[in-house]
A tleap script that builds the chain and sets N, CA, C and O, in Angstrom:
source leaprc.protein.ff14SB
mol = sequence {
  NMET LYS TYR ARG LYS LYS GLU THR PHE GLU
  ALA TYR GLN MET THR LYS GLU ASN VAL LEU
  ASN ASP ARG PHE ASP SER ARG LYS TRP PRO
  GLU TRP ILE TRP GLU ALA TRP HIE THR PRO
  LYS THR GLU VAL GLY ALA LEU PHE PRO THR
  SER GLU ASP LYS LEU MET CYS ALA ASP ASP
  SER GLY LEU ARG LEU VAL GLN ARG THR SER
  THR ARG ILE ILE CYS PHE ASN ASP TRP ILE
  LEU CYS GLY VAL TYR GLY LEU SER VAL ILE
  SER ASP ILE GLU PHE ARG THR LEU TYR GLU
  PRO VAL GLU SER GLU GLU CGLU
}
set mol.1.N position { 15.567 5.445 26.181 }
set mol.1.CA position { 16.586 4.723 25.737 }
set mol.1.C position { 16.912 4.774 24.163 }
set mol.1.O position { 16.123 5.134 23.289 }
set mol.2.N position { 18.049 4.402 24.008 }
set mol.2.CA position { 18.384 4.208 22.357 }
set mol.2.C position { 18.309 2.928 21.944 }
set mol.2.O position { 18.697 2.129 22.796 }
set mol.3.N position { 17.877 2.378 20.745 }
set mol.3.CA position { 17.894 1.130 20.227 }
set mol.3.C position { 18.804 0.943 18.719 }
set mol.3.O position { 19.074 1.819 17.897 }
set mol.4.N position { 19.076 -0.187 18.703 }
set mol.4.CA position { 19.611 -0.196 17.264 }
set mol.4.C position { 19.324 -1.573 16.951 }
set mol.4.O position { 19.514 -2.551 17.674 }
set mol.5.N position { 18.737 -1.524 15.528 }
set mol.5.CA position { 18.540 -2.877 14.598 }
set mol.5.C position { 19.319 -4.048 15.055 }
set mol.5.O position { 20.546 -4.033 15.156 }
set mol.6.N position { 18.584 -5.040 15.321 }
set mol.6.CA position { 19.384 -6.689 15.680 }
set mol.6.C position { 19.605 -7.199 14.298 }
set mol.6.O position { 20.528 -8.006 14.192 }
set mol.7.N position { 19.098 -6.962 13.465 }
set mol.7.CA position { 18.821 -7.770 12.010 }
set mol.7.C position { 20.187 -7.506 11.466 }
set mol.7.O position { 20.844 -6.490 11.690 }
set mol.8.N position { 20.664 -8.844 10.496 }
set mol.8.CA position { 21.931 -8.517 9.548 }
set mol.8.C position { 21.138 -8.973 8.552 }
set mol.8.O position { 20.350 -9.892 8.776 }
set mol.9.N position { 21.250 -8.348 7.221 }
set mol.9.CA position { 20.435 -8.680 6.094 }
set mol.9.C position { 21.262 -8.329 4.950 }
set mol.9.O position { 22.124 -7.454 5.028 }
set mol.10.N position { 20.960 -9.165 3.605 }
set mol.10.CA position { 21.803 -8.706 2.185 }
set mol.10.C position { 21.089 -7.855 1.873 }
set mol.10.O position { 19.860 -7.873 1.947 }
set mol.11.N position { 21.888 -6.852 1.416 }
set mol.11.CA position { 20.879 -5.747 0.527 }
set mol.11.C position { 21.859 -5.894 -1.097 }
set mol.11.O position { 22.996 -6.290 -1.353 }
set mol.12.N position { 21.061 -5.512 -1.680 }
set mol.12.CA position { 21.437 -5.296 -3.175 }
set mol.12.C position { 21.087 -3.910 -3.667 }
set mol.12.O position { 19.977 -3.492 -3.337 }
set mol.13.N position { 21.981 -3.010 -4.519 }
set mol.13.CA position { 21.658 -1.625 -4.817 }
set mol.13.C position { 21.132 -1.817 -6.796 }
set mol.13.O position { 21.778 -2.263 -7.745 }
set mol.14.N position { 19.845 -1.294 -6.722 }
set mol.14.CA position { 19.327 -1.161 -8.029 }
set mol.14.C position { 19.685 -0.368 -9.038 }
set mol.14.O position { 18.817 0.279 -9.623 }
set mol.15.N position { 20.962 -0.291 -9.392 }
set mol.15.CA position { 21.522 1.040 -10.087 }
set mol.15.C position { 20.989 0.846 -11.531 }
set mol.15.O position { 20.410 -0.169 -11.919 }
set mol.16.N position { 21.279 2.036 -12.339 }
set mol.16.CA position { 20.569 2.073 -13.500 }
set mol.16.C position { 21.273 0.607 -14.405 }
set mol.16.O position { 20.752 -0.326 -15.016 }
set mol.17.N position { 22.486 0.944 -14.148 }
set mol.17.CA position { 23.530 0.153 -14.779 }
set mol.17.C position { 23.336 -1.271 -14.541 }
set mol.17.O position { 23.692 -1.984 -15.479 }
set mol.18.N position { 22.772 -1.971 -13.330 }
set mol.18.CA position { 22.694 -3.434 -13.213 }
set mol.18.C position { 21.483 -3.625 -13.770 }
set mol.18.O position { 21.233 -4.630 -14.435 }
set mol.19.N position { 20.359 -2.380 -13.478 }
set mol.19.CA position { 19.379 -2.903 -13.964 }
set mol.19.C position { 19.046 -2.772 -15.364 }
set mol.19.O position { 18.235 -3.628 -15.716 }
set mol.20.N position { 19.370 -2.067 -16.173 }
set mol.20.CA position { 19.635 -1.899 -17.613 }
set mol.20.C position { 20.158 -3.184 -18.335 }
set mol.20.O position { 19.520 -3.821 -19.173 }
set mol.21.N position { 21.493 -3.485 -17.852 }
set mol.21.CA position { 22.182 -4.400 -18.338 }
set mol.21.C position { 21.707 -5.580 -18.103 }
set mol.21.O position { 21.642 -6.325 -19.080 }
set mol.22.N position { 21.269 -6.075 -16.856 }
set mol.22.CA position { 21.012 -7.590 -16.351 }
set mol.22.C position { 19.652 -7.837 -16.022 }
set mol.22.O position { 19.197 -8.636 -15.205 }
set mol.23.N position { 19.057 -7.026 -16.785 }
set mol.23.CA position { 17.270 -7.219 -16.639 }
set mol.23.C position { 17.178 -8.446 -17.324 }
set mol.23.O position { 16.695 -9.383 -16.688 }
set mol.24.N position { 17.674 -8.718 -18.924 }
set mol.24.CA position { 17.464 -9.886 -19.394 }
set mol.24.C position { 18.282 -10.898 -19.211 }
set mol.24.O position { 18.259 -11.766 -20.084 }
set mol.25.N position { 19.139 -11.061 -18.148 }
set mol.25.CA position { 20.319 -12.079 -18.021 }
set mol.25.C position { 20.246 -11.874 -16.434 }
set mol.25.O position { 21.131 -11.139 -15.995 }
set mol.26.N position { 19.316 -12.411 -15.467 }
set mol.26.CA position { 18.955 -12.100 -13.849 }
set mol.26.C position { 20.018 -13.015 -13.553 }
set mol.26.O position { 20.695 -12.609 -12.609 }
set mol.27.N position { 20.372 -14.029 -13.995 }
set mol.27.CA position { 21.368 -14.486 -13.421 }
set mol.27.C position { 22.446 -13.874 -12.766 }
set mol.27.O position { 23.191 -14.625 -12.136 }
set mol.28.N position { 22.692 -12.667 -12.778 }
set mol.28.CA position { 23.848 -11.853 -12.395 }
set mol.28.C position { 23.493 -11.424 -11.176 }
set mol.28.O position { 24.515 -11.108 -10.566 }
set mol.29.N position { 22.627 -11.279 -10.598 }
set mol.29.CA position { 21.681 -10.878 -9.461 }
set mol.29.C position { 22.136 -12.052 -8.660 }
set mol.29.O position { 22.637 -13.132 -8.971 }
set mol.30.N position { 21.683 -11.300 -7.127 }
set mol.30.CA position { 22.067 -12.563 -6.043 }
set mol.30.C position { 21.205 -13.470 -5.977 }
set mol.30.O position { 20.207 -12.780 -6.188 }
set mol.31.N position { 20.831 -14.478 -5.847 }
set mol.31.CA position { 20.328 -15.579 -5.734 }
set mol.31.C position { 18.813 -15.010 -5.300 }
set mol.31.O position { 17.914 -14.938 -6.138 }
set mol.32.N position { 18.653 -14.672 -4.113 }
set mol.32.CA position { 17.171 -14.093 -3.653 }
set mol.32.C position { 16.460 -13.381 -4.435 }
set mol.32.O position { 15.231 -13.423 -4.495 }
set mol.33.N position { 17.374 -12.499 -5.254 }
set mol.33.CA position { 16.784 -11.732 -6.236 }
set mol.33.C position { 16.101 -12.037 -7.544 }
set mol.33.O position { 15.115 -11.470 -8.016 }
set mol.34.N position { 17.013 -13.336 -8.196 }
set mol.34.CA position { 16.743 -14.128 -8.896 }
set mol.34.C position { 15.287 -14.684 -8.771 }
set mol.34.O position { 14.399 -14.461 -9.593 }
set mol.35.N position { 15.153 -15.451 -7.616 }
set mol.35.CA position { 14.176 -16.234 -7.321 }
set mol.35.C position { 12.862 -15.149 -7.174 }
set mol.35.O position { 11.807 -15.531 -7.681 }
set mol.36.N position { 12.873 -14.180 -6.688 }
set mol.36.CA position { 11.878 -13.343 -6.600 }
set mol.36.C position { 11.849 -12.488 -7.797 }
set mol.36.O position { 11.078 -11.530 -7.739 }
set mol.37.N position { 12.725 -12.689 -9.160 }
set mol.37.CA position { 12.535 -12.332 -10.560 }
set mol.37.C position { 11.451 -13.378 -11.133 }
set mol.37.O position { 10.598 -13.100 -11.976 }
set mol.38.N position { 11.676 -14.869 -10.407 }
set mol.38.CA position { 10.710 -15.739 -11.200 }
set mol.38.C position { 9.689 -16.448 -10.029 }
set mol.38.O position { 9.374 -17.636 -9.959 }
set mol.39.N position { 9.276 -15.323 -9.130 }
set mol.39.CA position { 8.103 -15.527 -8.295 }
set mol.39.C position { 6.828 -15.041 -9.305 }
set mol.39.O position { 6.968 -14.143 -10.135 }
set mol.40.N position { 5.708 -15.700 -9.120 }
set mol.40.CA position { 4.317 -14.944 -9.881 }
set mol.40.C position { 4.276 -13.590 -9.456 }
set mol.40.O position { 4.506 -13.463 -8.253 }
set mol.41.N position { 4.003 -12.314 -10.212 }
set mol.41.CA position { 3.963 -11.097 -9.770 }
set mol.41.C position { 2.835 -10.835 -8.869 }
set mol.41.O position { 2.659 -9.757 -8.300 }
set mol.42.N position { 2.042 -11.917 -8.757 }
set mol.42.CA position { 0.836 -11.868 -7.711 }
set mol.42.C position { 1.122 -12.384 -6.635 }
set mol.42.O position { 0.184 -12.666 -5.889 }
set mol.43.N position { 2.296 -12.630 -6.269 }
set mol.43.CA position { 2.577 -13.199 -4.869 }
set mol.43.C position { 3.411 -12.516 -4.207 }
set mol.43.O position { 4.275 -12.006 -4.920 }
set mol.44.N position { 3.521 -12.237 -2.792 }
set mol.44.CA position { 4.534 -11.110 -2.021 }
set mol.44.C position { 5.944 -11.793 -2.152 }
set mol.44.O position { 6.233 -12.989 -2.162 }
set mol.45.N position { 6.575 -10.898 -2.228 }
set mol.45.CA position { 8.107 -11.318 -2.517 }
set mol.45.C position { 8.319 -11.355 -4.099 }
set mol.45.O position { 9.396 -11.835 -4.452 }
set mol.46.N position { 7.452 -10.919 -5.108 }
set mol.46.CA position { 7.448 -11.071 -6.477 }
set mol.46.C position { 8.338 -9.727 -6.816 }
set mol.46.O position { 8.138 -8.633 -6.288 }
set mol.47.N position { 9.521 -10.052 -7.952 }
set mol.47.CA position { 10.278 -8.840 -8.068 }
set mol.47.C position { 9.910 -8.856 -10.057 }
set mol.47.O position { 10.531 -9.633 -10.784 }
set mol.48.N position { 8.970 -7.993 -10.551 }
set mol.48.CA position { 8.651 -7.859 -11.995 }
set mol.48.C position { 8.643 -6.322 -12.463 }
set mol.48.O position { 8.689 -5.316 -11.755 }
set mol.49.N position { 8.572 -6.433 -13.854 }
set mol.49.CA position { 9.198 -5.278 -14.682 }
set mol.49.C position { 7.943 -4.743 -15.216 }
set mol.49.O position { 7.117 -5.579 -15.582 }
set mol.50.N position { 7.723 -3.817 -15.298 }
set mol.50.CA position { 6.014 -2.863 -15.808 }
set mol.50.C position { 6.449 -2.461 -17.323 }
set mol.50.O position { 7.582 -2.435 -17.805 }
set mol.51.N position { 5.503 -2.230 -17.777 }
set mol.51.CA position { 5.772 -1.755 -19.282 }
set mol.51.C position { 6.297 -0.027 -19.223 }
set mol.51.O position { 5.873 0.648 -18.286 }
set mol.52.N position { 7.144 0.567 -20.171 }
set mol.52.CA position { 7.368 1.510 -19.937 }
set mol.52.C position { 6.456 3.033 -20.026 }
set mol.52.O position { 6.849 4.165 -19.746 }
set mol.53.N position { 5.379 2.671 -20.423 }
set mol.53.CA position { 4.145 3.766 -20.223 }
set mol.53.C position { 4.037 3.704 -19.033 }
set mol.53.O position { 3.544 4.712 -18.526 }
set mol.54.N position { 4.318 2.866 -18.332 }
set mol.54.CA position { 3.993 3.016 -16.701 }
set mol.54.C position { 4.776 3.643 -15.834 }
set mol.54.O position { 4.663 3.423 -14.629 }
set mol.55.N position { 5.591 4.425 -16.282 }
set mol.55.CA position { 6.713 4.693 -15.468 }
set mol.55.C position { 6.651 5.884 -15.181 }
set mol.55.O position { 6.527 6.783 -16.012 }
set mol.56.N position { 6.761 6.089 -13.510 }
set mol.56.CA position { 6.221 7.101 -12.544 }
set mol.56.C position { 7.045 8.174 -12.736 }
set mol.56.O position { 6.535 9.293 -12.691 }
set mol.57.N position { 8.341 8.048 -12.964 }
set mol.57.CA position { 9.117 9.250 -13.046 }
set mol.57.C position { 10.744 9.120 -13.697 }
set mol.57.O position { 11.234 8.051 -14.060 }
set mol.58.N position { 11.204 10.000 -13.734 }
set mol.58.CA position { 12.285 9.862 -14.566 }
set mol.58.C position { 13.462 8.963 -14.012 }
set mol.58.O position { 14.344 8.618 -14.798 }
set mol.59.N position { 13.506 8.582 -12.728 }
set mol.59.CA position { 14.404 7.440 -12.177 }
set mol.59.C position { 13.580 6.359 -11.722 }
set mol.59.O position { 13.831 5.913 -10.603 }
set mol.60.N position { 12.452 5.753 -12.519 }
set mol.60.CA position { 11.710 4.929 -12.269 }
set mol.60.C position { 12.439 3.579 -13.178 }
set mol.60.O position { 12.611 3.643 -14.395 }
set mol.61.N position { 12.756 2.572 -12.473 }
set mol.61.CA position { 13.696 1.305 -12.822 }
set mol.61.C position { 12.821 0.706 -13.999 }
set mol.61.O position { 13.321 0.150 -14.977 }
set mol.62.N position { 11.555 0.866 -13.814 }
set mol.62.CA position { 10.627 -0.245 -14.698 }
set mol.62.C position { 10.312 -1.519 -13.520 }
set mol.62.O position { 9.722 -2.556 -13.824 }
set mol.63.N position { 10.722 -1.275 -12.422 }
set mol.63.CA position { 10.660 -2.491 -11.484 }
set mol.63.C position { 9.835 -2.374 -10.678 }
set mol.63.O position { 9.572 -1.226 -10.320 }
set mol.64.N position { 9.040 -3.603 -10.026 }
set mol.64.CA position { 7.900 -3.227 -9.020 }
set mol.64.C position { 8.509 -4.586 -7.928 }
set mol.64.O position { 9.179 -5.583 -8.196 }
set mol.65.N position { 8.029 -4.171 -6.861 }
set mol.65.CA position { 8.297 -5.199 -5.808 }
set mol.65.C position { 7.358 -5.632 -5.010 }
set mol.65.O position { 7.221 -5.004 -3.961 }
set mol.66.N position { 6.603 -6.613 -5.222 }
set mol.66.CA position { 5.303 -6.950 -4.429 }
set mol.66.C position { 5.530 -6.975 -2.945 }
set mol.66.O position { 6.187 -7.971 -2.641 }
set mol.67.N position { 5.224 -6.247 -1.948 }
set mol.67.CA position { 5.351 -6.723 -0.566 }
set mol.67.C position { 3.834 -6.946 0.112 }
set mol.67.O position { 2.867 -7.181 -0.613 }
set mol.68.N position { 3.722 -6.857 1.458 }
set mol.68.CA position { 3.084 -7.822 2.349 }
set mol.68.C position { 1.642 -6.432 2.261 }
set mol.68.O position { 0.461 -6.774 2.317 }
set mol.69.N position { 1.901 -5.523 2.177 }
set mol.69.CA position { 0.966 -4.477 1.999 }
set mol.69.C position { 0.565 -3.499 0.753 }
set mol.69.O position { -0.505 -2.981 0.432 }
set mol.70.N position { 1.846 -3.466 0.200 }
set mol.70.CA position { 1.827 -2.609 -1.631 }
set mol.70.C position { 2.444 -3.359 -2.483 }
set mol.70.O position { 3.134 -4.361 -2.297 }
set mol.71.N position { 2.140 -2.788 -3.475 }
set mol.71.CA position { 3.560 -3.311 -4.417 }
set mol.71.C position { 4.423 -1.718 -4.723 }
set mol.71.O position { 3.901 -0.718 -5.217 }
set mol.72.N position { 5.660 -1.843 -4.328 }
set mol.72.CA position { 6.289 -0.774 -4.375 }
set mol.72.C position { 7.107 -0.531 -5.886 }
set mol.72.O position { 7.494 -1.443 -6.616 }
set mol.73.N position { 7.206 0.429 -6.057 }
set mol.73.CA position { 7.997 1.300 -7.324 }
set mol.73.C position { 9.753 1.080 -7.000 }
set mol.73.O position { 10.270 1.724 -6.087 }
set mol.74.N position { 10.302 0.432 -7.567 }
set mol.74.CA position { 11.884 0.639 -7.520 }
set mol.74.C position { 12.753 1.751 -8.144 }
set mol.74.O position { 13.195 1.374 -9.230 }
set mol.75.N position { 12.970 2.446 -7.959 }
set mol.75.CA position { 13.484 3.843 -8.508 }
set mol.75.C position { 15.572 3.342 -8.528 }
set mol.75.O position { 16.200 2.661 -7.717 }
set mol.76.N position { 15.958 3.912 -9.555 }
set mol.76.CA position { 17.407 3.650 -9.860 }
set mol.76.C position { 18.140 4.038 -8.546 }
set mol.76.O position { 17.818 5.031 -7.893 }
set mol.77.N position { 19.145 3.196 -8.201 }
set mol.77.CA position { 19.736 3.583 -6.947 }
set mol.77.C position { 18.949 3.088 -5.538 }
set mol.77.O position { 19.584 2.948 -4.493 }
set mol.78.N position { 17.908 2.910 -5.599 }
set mol.78.CA position { 17.199 1.975 -4.459 }
set mol.78.C position { 18.039 0.948 -3.834 }
set mol.78.O position { 19.066 0.587 -4.408 }
set mol.79.N position { 17.745 0.525 -2.887 }
set mol.79.CA position { 18.249 -1.083 -2.370 }
set mol.79.C position { 17.089 -1.683 -1.935 }
set mol.79.O position { 16.170 -1.077 -1.384 }
set mol.80.N position { 17.119 -3.132 -2.223 }
set mol.80.CA position { 16.211 -4.206 -2.180 }
set mol.80.C position { 16.885 -4.866 -0.879 }
set mol.80.O position { 18.080 -5.159 -0.898 }
set mol.81.N position { 16.349 -5.016 -0.123 }
set mol.81.CA position { 16.726 -5.751 1.199 }
set mol.81.C position { 16.357 -7.287 1.434 }
set mol.81.O position { 15.143 -7.441 1.305 }
set mol.82.N position { 16.843 -8.138 1.655 }
set mol.82.CA position { 16.506 -9.443 2.083 }
set mol.82.C position { 16.831 -9.435 3.470 }
set mol.82.O position { 18.004 -9.289 3.814 }
set mol.83.N position { 15.553 -9.632 4.633 }
set mol.83.CA position { 15.657 -9.967 5.963 }
set mol.83.C position { 14.618 -10.594 6.798 }
set mol.83.O position { 13.832 -11.033 5.958 }
set mol.84.N position { 14.346 -10.769 7.486 }
set mol.84.CA position { 13.390 -11.652 8.590 }
set mol.84.C position { 11.898 -11.503 7.838 }
set mol.84.O position { 11.179 -12.502 7.801 }
set mol.85.N position { 11.553 -10.562 7.390 }
set mol.85.CA position { 10.149 -10.099 7.115 }
set mol.85.C position { 10.291 -10.410 5.365 }
set mol.85.O position { 9.217 -10.313 4.770 }
set mol.86.N position { 11.524 -10.774 4.496 }
set mol.86.CA position { 11.127 -10.844 3.367 }
set mol.86.C position { 11.848 -9.649 2.747 }
set mol.86.O position { 12.702 -8.986 3.336 }
set mol.87.N position { 11.444 -9.450 1.568 }
set mol.87.CA position { 11.728 -8.114 0.759 }
set mol.87.C position { 11.465 -6.606 1.064 }
set mol.87.O position { 10.410 -6.416 1.669 }
set mol.88.N position { 11.853 -6.020 0.912 }
set mol.88.CA position { 11.695 -4.618 1.243 }
set mol.88.C position { 12.415 -3.612 0.200 }
set mol.88.O position { 13.059 -4.151 -0.701 }
set mol.89.N position { 12.375 -2.472 0.234 }
set mol.89.CA position { 13.115 -1.392 -0.866 }
set mol.89.C position { 12.896 -0.029 0.025 }
set mol.89.O position { 11.905 0.461 0.565 }
set mol.90.N position { 14.235 0.346 -0.067 }
set mol.90.CA position { 14.725 1.595 0.694 }
set mol.90.C position { 15.331 2.299 -0.006 }
set mol.90.O position { 15.973 1.722 -0.884 }
set mol.91.N position { 15.417 3.834 0.047 }
set mol.91.CA position { 16.046 4.547 -0.782 }
set mol.91.C position { 17.573 4.448 -0.524 }
set mol.91.O position { 18.079 3.952 0.482 }
set mol.92.N position { 18.192 4.958 -1.509 }
set mol.92.CA position { 19.795 5.104 -0.987 }
set mol.92.C position { 19.832 6.235 -0.397 }
set mol.92.O position { 20.236 5.606 0.581 }
set mol.93.N position { 19.805 7.299 -0.034 }
set mol.93.CA position { 19.739 8.029 1.300 }
set mol.93.C position { 19.266 7.218 2.390 }
set mol.93.O position { 20.007 6.875 3.311 }
set mol.94.N position { 18.158 6.930 2.319 }
set mol.94.CA position { 17.993 6.166 3.608 }
set mol.94.C position { 18.790 5.163 4.169 }
set mol.94.O position { 19.354 5.105 5.262 }
set mol.95.N position { 18.729 4.250 3.069 }
set mol.95.CA position { 20.017 2.837 3.118 }
set mol.95.C position { 20.940 3.574 4.134 }
set mol.95.O position { 20.889 3.310 5.335 }
set mol.96.N position { 21.918 4.653 3.534 }
set mol.96.CA position { 23.025 5.119 3.664 }
set mol.96.C position { 23.112 5.565 5.162 }
set mol.96.O position { 24.072 5.252 5.867 }
set mol.97.N position { 21.962 6.381 5.650 }
set mol.97.CA position { 21.786 7.010 6.687 }
set mol.97.C position { 21.747 6.025 8.144 }
set mol.97.O position { 22.196 6.247 9.268 }
set mol.98.N position { 20.913 4.718 7.506 }
set mol.98.CA position { 20.968 4.162 8.884 }
set mol.98.C position { 21.373 2.909 8.949 }
set mol.98.O position { 20.952 2.215 9.874 }
set mol.99.N position { 22.437 2.261 7.805 }
set mol.99.CA position { 22.730 0.996 7.633 }
set mol.99.C position { 24.449 1.049 7.436 }
set mol.99.O position { 24.930 1.828 6.613 }
set mol.100.N position { 25.295 0.175 8.244 }
set mol.100.CA position { 26.664 0.538 7.576 }
set mol.100.C position { 26.988 -1.166 7.221 }
set mol.100.O position { 26.350 -2.117 7.672 }
set mol.101.N position { 27.850 -1.209 6.534 }
set mol.101.CA position { 28.253 -2.776 5.816 }
set mol.101.C position { 28.563 -3.525 7.437 }
set mol.101.O position { 29.017 -2.877 8.380 }
set mol.102.N position { 28.222 -4.962 7.503 }
set mol.102.CA position { 29.020 -5.823 8.403 }
set mol.102.C position { 30.210 -6.456 7.886 }
set mol.102.O position { 30.172 -6.981 6.773 }
set mol.103.N position { 31.527 -6.462 8.755 }
set mol.103.CA position { 33.040 -6.918 8.273 }
set mol.103.C position { 32.748 -7.987 8.218 }
set mol.103.O position { 33.156 -8.380 7.124 }
set mol.104.N position { 32.107 -9.043 8.899 }
set mol.104.CA position { 32.533 -10.429 9.028 }
set mol.104.C position { 30.690 -10.935 8.998 }
set mol.104.O position { 29.774 -10.148 9.237 }
set mol.105.N position { 30.561 -12.023 8.740 }
set mol.105.CA position { 29.325 -13.006 8.935 }
set mol.105.C position { 28.958 -13.004 10.805 }
set mol.105.O position { 27.835 -12.882 11.296 }
set mol.106.N position { 30.180 -13.164 11.515 }
set mol.106.CA position { 29.505 -13.390 12.845 }
set mol.106.C position { 28.971 -12.122 13.426 }
set mol.106.O position { 28.593 -12.237 14.592 }
set mol.107.N position { 28.846 -10.900 12.868 }
set mol.107.CA position { 28.758 -9.663 13.646 }
set mol.107.C position { 27.179 -9.278 13.219 }
set mol.107.O position { 26.651 -8.258 13.663 }
savepdb mol mol.pdb
quit
């Protein structure tokens, strides 16, 4: 049998431009990311910056997302998903392979 994900969710791509330009004015981000930005970094669902000396690679955005089982590094062009289980991070390649836009709110 084949299966399709039933969940409809919101997603926001953390491009280099919107991370660097909007990091200090997070009001431009969707409300659910803004709320994560203002969640204490010890709590699940928190989105927070790390210091530049702790960047892991050239594509490291300097942002971290606390998930239920781990803290994820967010690289430039990764997507943050807001679904039934909270926030999660997925690479751009995975996102474009697995998902397509929903044309209307009813789908």
